[in-house]
C-alpha positions in Angstrom: -62.4 -40.6 37.6 -60.1 -38.5 35.6 -56.3 -39.1 35.7 -54.2 -36.4 37.2 -51.2 -37.1 35.1 -50.5 -34.7 32.2 -50.8 -35.9 28.7 -47.4 -37.5 27.4 -45.6 -35.6 24.6 -46.3 -36.7 21.0 -44.2 -39.4 19.7 -42.3 -38.0 16.9 -41.4 -41.4 15.7 -45.1 -41.8 14.7 -45.5 -40.9 10.9 -48.4 -38.6 11.8 -46.0 -35.9 13.2 -43.4 -36.0 10.6 -44.9 -33.0 8.7 -45.0 -31.0 11.8 -41.4 -31.8 12.7 -40.2 -31.0 9.2 -42.1 -27.6 9.3 -40.5 -26.6 12.6 -37.1 -27.6 11.3 -37.7 -25.4 8.1 -38.7 -22.5 10.3 -35.6 -22.7 12.5 -33.4 -23.0 9.5 -35.1 -20.1 7.8 -34.5 -17.9 10.8 -30.9 -18.8 10.9 -30.7 -18.2 7.2 -32.1 -14.8 7.6 -29.7 -14.1 10.5 -26.8 -15.3 8.3 -27.8 -13.0 5.4 -28.2 -10.0 7.7 -24.6 -10.5 8.9 -23.3 -10.9 5.4 -24.9 -7.8 4.3 -23.7 -5.8 7.3 -20.1 -7.0 6.9 -20.3 -6.2 3.2 -21.0 -2.6 4.2 -18.2 -2.6 6.6 -15.6 -4.0 4.3 -16.5 -1.6 1.4 -15.6 1.7 3.1 -17.4 1.2 6.3 -14.1 0.9 8.4 -11.2 3.4 8.1 -7.6 3.2 7.7 -5.2 3.2 10.7 -1.5 2.7 11.1 -0.9 -0.4 13.3 2.1 0.7 15.4 2.4 3.4 18.0 4.2 6.5 16.6 4.5 10.2 17.0 4.1 13.1 14.6 7.4 14.8 13.7 6.0 17.2 11.1 2.5 18.1 9.8 2.8 19.4 6.1 0.2 20.2 3.5 0.7 17.0 1.7 1.7 14.7 4.3 2.2 13.9 8.0 5.8 12.7 9.0 5.2 9.8 11.4 8.2 9.1 13.8 8.5 5.3 14.9 12.0 5.9 16.2 13.1 4.2 19.4 13.9 6.6 22.5 17.2 8.3 22.0 17.8 6.5 18.7 21.1 6.9 17.1 22.2 6.5 13.5 21.1 8.1 10.4 17.3 8.6 10.0 15.7 6.0 7.7 12.5 7.6 5.8 10.1 5.1 4.4 8.5 6.9 1.6 5.0 5.2 1.0 3.2 5.2 -2.2 1.0 8.2 -3.2 -0.9 6.5 -5.8 -4.3 6.2 -4.5 -4.0 4.1 -1.2 -3.1 5.1 2.2 0.3 4.8 3.8 -1.0 1.8 5.9 0.6 -0.5 3.4 3.8 0.1 5.3 2.2 -0.4 8.8 -0.4 -2.9 8.0 -1.2 -4.7 11.3 0.5 -6.0 14.3 2.9 -8.8 13.3 2.7 -7.9 9.8 4.2 -4.5 9.4 7.2 -3.1 7.4 7.7 -0.5 10.0 7.8 -3.3 12.6 10.2 -5.4 10.7 12.6 -2.6 10.0 12.6 -1.6 13.8 13.3 -5.2 14.8 16.2 -5.5 12.3 18.0 -2.7 14.0 16.7 0.5 12.1 15.8 2.4 15.2 15.7 6.0 13.8 12.8 5.4 11.5 10.0 7.6 10.0 7.2 7.3 7.4 5.4 9.6 5.0 1.7 9.5 5.7 0.1 11.2 2.7 -2.9 13.2 2.8 -5.8 12.8 0.5 -6.1 15.7 -1.9 -8.8 18.4 -1.1 -10.1 20.7 -3.8 -7.6 23.4 -2.9 -4.9 21.0 -3.7 -6.0 20.2 -7.4 -3.1 22.2 -8.9 -0.4 20.6 -6.9 2.3 18.9 -9.1 5.2 16.8 -8.6 7.4 19.7 -7.6 5.0 20.3 -4.5 5.6 16.7 -3.3 9.3 16.8 -4.0 9.6 20.1 -2.0 7.8 18.8 0.9 9.8 15.4 0.8 13.0 17.7 0.9 11.5 19.5 3.8 11.5 16.4 5.6 14.8 15.3 4.9 16.2 18.8 5.9 14.4 18.5 9.1 15.9 15.2 10.0 19.4 16.7 9.6 19.9 16.8 5.8 21.1 13.3 5.2 19.0 10.1 5.3 18.5 6.6 4.1 15.5 6.4 1.9 13.1 3.3 1.5 10.8 4.0 -1.5 7.7 1.7 -2.0 6.3 1.7 -5.5 5.6 5.2 -6.6 7.4 6.3 -3.4 10.4 4.8 -5.0 10.5 7.1 -8.1 9.9 10.1 -5.9 12.8 8.9 -3.7 14.9 8.4 -6.8 14.1 11.9 -8.1 15.2 13.4 -4.7 18.5 11.4 -4.7 19.0 12.5 -8.4 18.3 16.1 -7.4 20.2 16.1 -4.1 22.8 13.2 -4.3 24.5 14.4 -1.0 21.4 14.0 0.9 20.9 10.3 0.4 23.2 7.9 2.1 21.5 4.6 0.8 18.4 4.0 -1.3 15.9 1.0 -1.3 13.7 0.6 -4.2 10.9 -1.8 -3.6 8.5 -2.5 -6.6 9.3 0.9 -8.0 8.8 1.8 -11.6 12.0 3.6 -12.6 11.9 2.6 -16.3 8.1 2.5 -17.0 8.5 1.1 -20.5 10.5 -1.9 -19.5 8.8 -5.4 -19.1 5.2 -6.4 -19.7 2.3 -5.6 -17.3 -1.3 -5.0 -17.3 -0.8 -1.4 -16.0 1.8 -0.5 -18.8 -0.6 -1.9 -21.5 -3.5 0.1 -20.1 -1.8 3.3 -20.0 -0.3 2.9 -23.4 -3.7 2.0 -24.9 -5.7 4.8 -23.4 -5.3 8.3 -24.7 -4.6 11.3 -22.4 -8.1 12.7 -23.2 -9.4 9.7 -21.2 -7.4 10.6 -18.1 -8.1 14.4 -18.7 -12.0 13.7 -18.5 -11.7 11.6 -15.5 -9.9 14.5 -13.7 -12.6 17.0 -15.2 -15.4 14.8 -13.9 -13.7 14.9 -10.4 -13.7 18.6 -10.2 -9.8 18.8 -10.9 -9.0 15.9 -8.7 -8.6 12.3 -9.6 -11.0 10.5 -7.3 -9.8 7.5 -5.4 -12.9 5.6 -6.1 -12.3 5.9 -9.9 -8.8 4.3 -9.3 -10.1 1.6 -7.1 -12.6 0.7 -9.9 -9.6 0.6 -12.3 -7.6 -1.7 -10.0 -10.6 -4.1 -9.5 -11.0 -4.3 -13.2 -7.7 -5.7 -13.6 -8.8 -8.9 -11.7 -12.7 -8.6 -12.1 -13.6 -12.1 -11.3 -11.8 -11.8 -7.9 -13.3 -8.5 -6.9 -16.8 -8.8 -8.4 -17.6 -12.3 -7.8 -15.1 -14.5 -5.7 -14.7 -12.2 -2.8 -18.4 -12.1 -2.2 -18.5 -15.8 -2.1 -15.7 -16.1 0.2 -17.3 -13.6 2.6 -20.5 -15.6 2.7 -18.8 -18.8 3.2 -16.8 -17.4 6.1 -19.3 -15.1 7.7 -19.3 -17.3 10.8 -15.4 -17.4 11.0 -14.2 -14.5 13.3 -10.5 -15.1 12.3 -11.1 -15.1 8.8 -13.2 -11.8 9.1 -10.4 -10.0 11.1 -8.2 -10.7 8.3 -10.6 -9.4 5.6 -11.2 -6.3 7.6 -7.5 -5.7 8.1 -7.1 -5.8 4.3 -10.2 -3.7 3.2 -9.4 -1.1 5.8 -6.6 -0.4 3.6 -7.9 -1.4 0.1 -11.4 0.1 0.1 -10.5 3.5 1.4 -8.5 5.1 -1.6 -7.1 8.6 -1.5 -7.9 11.4 -4.0 -5.0 12.8 -6.0 -4.6 16.3 -7.4 -5.4 16.2 -10.9 -2.4 18.0 -12.1 -0.1 15.7 -10.3 -2.1 12.6 -11.7 -1.9 14.0 -15.3 1.7 15.0 -15.1 2.6 11.3 -13.8 0.6 9.7 -16.5 1.9 11.7 -19.3 5.6 12.4 -18.6 6.4 9.4 -16.5 4.3 6.5 -17.8 3.6 7.6 -21.5 6.8 9.5 -22.4 9.1 7.7 -19.7 11.0 11.0 -19.3 12.7 10.4 -15.8 14.3 7.1 -17.2 15.4 9.1 -20.3 16.7 12.1 -18.3 14.1 14.7 -19.5 12.1 15.1 -16.5 12.6 18.5 -14.7 12.0 18.5 -10.9 12.7 21.5 -8.7 14.2 23.5 -11.6 16.7 20.9 -12.9 16.7 17.9 -15.2 16.7 15.0 -13.0 19.6 12.6 -14.2 19.5 9.2 -12.8 23.3 8.9 -13.3 23.7 11.4 -10.5 22.5 8.8 -7.9 25.9 7.4 -6.7 24.8 6.0 -3.3 24.4 2.3 -2.5 21.1 0.9 -4.0 19.1 -2.0 -3.0 16.5 -3.3 -5.6 13.5 -5.6 -4.4 11.0 -6.9 -7.1 8.0 -9.5 -7.1 8.4 -12.4 -9.5 4.6 -12.3 -10.5 4.2 -8.4 -10.1 2.0 -7.2 -12.9 1.7 -3.6 -11.5 5.5 -3.0 -11.6 7.2 -5.7 -13.4 10.9 -6.7 -12.1 12.3 -5.1 -15.4 11.1 -1.7 -14.3 12.7 -2.1 -11.0 15.9 -3.4 -12.1 16.5 -0.9 -14.8 17.8 1.5 -12.1 21.0 -0.6 -12.1 22.0 0.6 -15.5 20.5 4.0 -15.2 22.1 4.9 -12.1 25.8 4.8 -11.1 25.5 3.3 -7.5 28.4 2.7 -5.4 27.0 -0.8 -5.0 23.7 -2.5 -6.0 21.9 -5.5 -4.5 19.1 -7.1 -6.5 16.5 -9.6 -5.1 13.4 -11.3 -6.5 10.8 -12.6 -4.2 7.8 -14.8 -4.9 4.4 -13.0 -5.3 2.9 -9.9 -6.6 3.0 -6.2 -6.0 1.2 -5.6 -2.8 3.1 -8.7 -1.1 6.3 -6.8 -1.5 5.3 -4.4 1.4 2.9 -6.4 3.6 3.1 -9.9 2.6 4.0 -12.2 5.8 6.5 -14.2 3.8 8.4 -11.3 2.2 8.5 -9.4 5.6 9.9 -12.6 7.2 12.4 -13.6 4.4 13.5 -10.5 2.7 13.1 -7.3 4.7 15.2 -8.4 7.7 18.2 -8.6 5.2 17.3 -5.1 3.8 17.2 -3.8 7.5 20.8 -5.2 8.0 22.0 -3.7 4.6 20.5 -0.3 5.8 22.3 -0.6 9.1 25.6 -1.4 7.4 25.2 2.0 5.6 24.6 4.2 8.6 21.1 3.6 9.7 22.1 1.1 12.6 22.8 2.2 16.0 21.7 1.0 19.5 19.1 3.3 21.1 21.0 6.0 23.0 24.4 4.9 21.3 26.7 6.2 18.6 26.7 4.7 15.1 
């Protein structure tokens, strides 16, 4: 008589079954490896241009101009002088000033009492903008200032700093206080990779880049140049880091926030770009009082308002000497200088600098007219 019981499961402790167990385990691991590799490739695509920039904080639009959108972060019925943050227009978006929730310069200034607050959100250049020059951007920045009542506090970040300093030199009465953070005022001061690269490359090199871009300086060219300043990080280590953290959602969120900004560069007008390279970086004409803007020579000695200078200790894009040169080239009513640890980008969106340095700058701005409770007077 046959037994009605089912055959017992094989005993995997018996050596006979070890090869089968090993094969099953290898198959499982192989499928997991394939799935991990797929996730890695998908995330690589997202990080390198697959996710688009966005400003982190709710805001309105005050003006829409050809070169920029003027974003309004002001509290309801905010008092005090308007404070205009002039973001860099050097290849990356204005997201650098409003990076993400809890790590935003705009939020830090608002929390510090600067309630009437605005930001230049620069547009990527289109082919019809290829002949725009520095005057075009100065004129539209001036339009923003006049729309805000004709007198403002300016906070210039990097390239936005020398543009702000130009406006203050051209129209001193329109700027109550000026903050320059990582701003190259004397482009020949100090030592840095960018300075060396510009000096060593002939103008024909930059002209050929613009010609190949159809009259524009394509953002992807500049992105490649920035990455080549630290090739081991961008071409090797960041891919290794991504693979190692592909199953870590918190790490991926931080990587996506950064690459949302970093991997989406703006195109620049070719004429603007060549003018900046030749006249500001090669010839250093602004520092020497020879640069002409809106029909006048721009003399830094005309800047008489209080000035606050912020620099990064290890900044190899804008060495601190280039920033602090403003103290001697201008004639400010007062000057504050501060060096913070870290490099260039950390000046504007580094958590430590936002926590330790920018609240003091917000207080300084409030002391010079920017501070007022919402709905109240100065």
